[in-house]
N, C-alpha and C positions, 0 to 999 in steps of 0.2 A: 542560634542565630550567629552570623559572622560579623555582626556589627553594622551592616548596611541593610538589613531587612530582606536579604535574598534567600536565606536558608530557613527552613521550618520543618517540623515533624508532622507526620500523619501516621496514625496507628493502623498497621496493616490488617489487624484483625477486624477493624471497623469496615474496611473494604473500600477500594477506590471506585467501585461500581455504585456506591450509595450517594451520600450528599455531595462529595467533591466532584465526582463524575457527573451527577445530575445537574450541578450548577453549570457545568460546561455545555452540556448538550440541550438543556431544557430552559435556561434562563437567559434573558438579554443582558448585555454587558453595560455597565455604567460609564466605562471609559474605553480606551483602545486596547483593553484587556491585557492578557499575559500568556506566556508559555509556562507551563507548570510541569515539572518533572516529579514523578511519584516513585519513591524508592524505599518502600517498606518503612524505615524509620526516619526518612528525611527527604528533602526535595529542594528544588531551586525554582524561583519564580522570576519572570522577566517580562517586561512589556513587549507586546508585539501586536500585530493586527488581530482584531477580535475574533476572527473566524478560524484561526489555527491554534492548536494547542498540542503540546508535547508531553508524553508521559513516560517515565522510566519504569520499566517492569522489573520487579524483584520480589523477594519473599514468596508468597504462595501464588501470586498472580504472574504467570509466565506464558510465553508463546512456546508450544511444544516443538522445539527445534533441536534434534538430538545432538548435532555437532557442537552446539554451544556448551552443552554439559561435558562433552568429551574433550574439547579443545578450549582452554581457558581464554584464548585471545580472540575467539570468534564473537560475532555480534549479529543482531538482527535489527532491521529498521522497517517499520510498517507505516504506510500512508493509507488511512481509511477515509475515502471521500464519502461523506454521509449524504444519502439521497433516498427519498421515498420511491423513486422511479422504478427500480428493479422489482420491488415487492408488489407493485401494482401494475406491472407491465402486461400488455396483451400478448397473445401468441406472436403477432407481427413484431412488436417492439422487442420482445425477448429474443426472437430469431435474429433480428437486425443487430441487436447489441452483442450477441455471441459472435456474429461474423465480424463485427468491429474488433472485438477482443482477439479472436483467432487470427485475423489478418495482421494485427499488430504483432502478435507473437511470431508470425511467419517472417515479417520483415526485420525483426529484431534478432534473428538467429546469429547474425555476424557479431553483434555485441555480446550475446550470451556466450558464444564460443570464445571470444577474447577474454571473458571473465573466468573461464575454467581454471587456467593456471594460477589465477589470483584467488581461488577459493570462493568466487562470487557466483551467486545464483539468485533467481527471482521467481515470483509468482504473481499473476494478475488473476483475480477471481471476483465474480459478483457474489453478493450475499443479500440477505433481506434488508440490509441497512445501507446499501450502496455498492461501492467497489473497493476492494482492498489490493494494494500493491505491497508485496513483502520482499525484502532483500535480505540475504545472508552473506556474510563474508568476514573480513577483518576491518577494523575501524580505520586503518591507514589507507585502504583502497576503496572501501564501500561508498564514501561520499561522492567521489568523482564518478563512479559507476552509476549511482543513483541519479546524479545530475544529468549525465548523458542519456540515460534511460528515459527520464521524465521529459527532457526536451524533445525527444522523438515521440513520446507518447502523446503529448498535448497537441502535436502537429499532425498526427496520423489521420484524424477524422477530416481535416482540411484537404489532405492529399487524396483521400477517397472521394470527397465531394468534387474536387477540381479535376479529377481524372488522372493525376500523376501516380496514383497507386490503384491497383485493381484487386479483385477477389480471385485468387488463383484457384485452379481446380482442386488442388490439394486442401486448401482451406475449406472449400465447399464440401468436399468429401468428408473431412474431419467433422464438420458441423452436422452432417447427415448421420455419420456414425454415432456421434454423441446422442443425437435425438433418438435413434433406434435403441440405444442402450439405456437411456434414462427415462423415456416417455412410453406411454401405452395408448392404445386405441386411437380415438379421434384426434387427441392432442398430438400424438406422434405423426399421424398422417398429415394433419394440418401444418405442423411445424416443418416437416420435410418439404411440403409443397411450397411454403413460404421461402425456405432457404434456397430452393432451386430457382425461384423467381426474383430473388433479391439482387439488386445492383450495388456496385461500389458506393454510389451516391446514397442509396438507402441506408447502408451501414454507416457511412460517414455522418449522415444527418442524425442518426440515433446517438452517435458519440457526442455530437454537438449538443443535442437535447439533454443528454445525461449530464454533461458539464454544467449546463445552465440550471439543472435541477439540484445541484449540490448545495447543501445548506451550510456546511462547515467541514473542517478537516481535522481529524484526530491523528496525530503521529505517535507511534509507540516505539521505544528503543529498549533493547535488552542486551546484556552482555558487556563486553569490554569496549565501552563507548563513553568517553569523558563528557560530562554535561556541557561544557563549552563547545565541544565538537558537534554534539547533537543539536544544540541551539543554532549554531552557525549553519548547519545543513538545513534545518527547517526554514531559516531566513532565506536561504538560497532557493529552496523549493517554492516558497511563497512567490518569489519573483518569477519563477518559471511558469507557475500556474495562474498568475494574477490576471492575465488577459483572456483567460478561458473560463474562469469560475465567477459567476455573478453573485452568489450568496444572497438570493432573494428570500428575505425572512418571511414574506407573505406566503411562501409555499410550505406545505407540510414537511416537517423534519422528523426523521426517525430518532427514537430515543432508546438505543440498545443498552443492555447491561455491558459493561466493558469486557467481561469475560466472553461474551458472545462473539467478540471480534478476534478471539485468540484460538480459533480452530487451527488444526495442523495444516501448514502450507504444503502444497505439492510443488516443490521447488524445481526449477529448470535452469540449467541442466542438473541432473541428480548426481553427477560425478564430481562436482566441485568439492575440493578439499584443500585446506591449507598445507597438507603434507606435500603437495606438489610444488609449493613455492620454493624456488631455488634458494638455498642457504637459510631457510627459516629456522632450522635447528641451531644455527650458529648465533642467532640474535635473540633466542627465547630463553627464558629461565627454566628451572627444573620442573616447574608446573606447566610449562608450555606457553606462558604469557610473554608477549614481545615486550622487551624493556623499552620504555619511552625515554 
């Protein structure tokens, strides 16, 4: 402990996916809760809104992101919106959700390209426990990138509903291509038919319903990210999402093992590397870590 009760230890061999993780995803809070960083032999706790929590990944529990191992000053930040909706989605809901996701990726290309020189990349993917947003970069630039990204993400469904954003032919073609590759038989034919008939409003409404189905948010941080920096970013993201997530505790909530959220991300753009940052080698130490 540091004398004010903020630091504590957790045995990594015991596993963050057991009691500590279960207490977060499966039990109601008695107060306005806390953000909790898990870091093998220690952590930091801090009060925050009860539906958000932050975990520091270290020891045996890590996100498989190669650059973090190769470049000491890289880091990753994950936002997992926990929701039972994707796992129970009908063909129609799943098709609409994928078009919502793909259309967002299509309009975010400008931000993604701006992030390449700063070694920044992202992934947005559905899983059985909701939706995961993953960022990779360096801690000096990742927070501002994540904030800009999420501000556009939470507003995208509204633009689709209101008509200021549309489903481009390239987005529809990509969705059809994915369906052909991933599905078979009747499910494939049905999904392609739904995709072709889906309107921008349909896709936007599915985004709205997904946000409304979110039960809580787990944030995961890994690599060269100071605890105070990570906590500050989570506080800022809470404010960005607060008008869109309802956190209805009456709705079913998924209870995944923490490691189930640590599948390998398919980052975009794939060419991001801190080697392209002008002058990076002048301010880093012999191990590649940027001196603070």
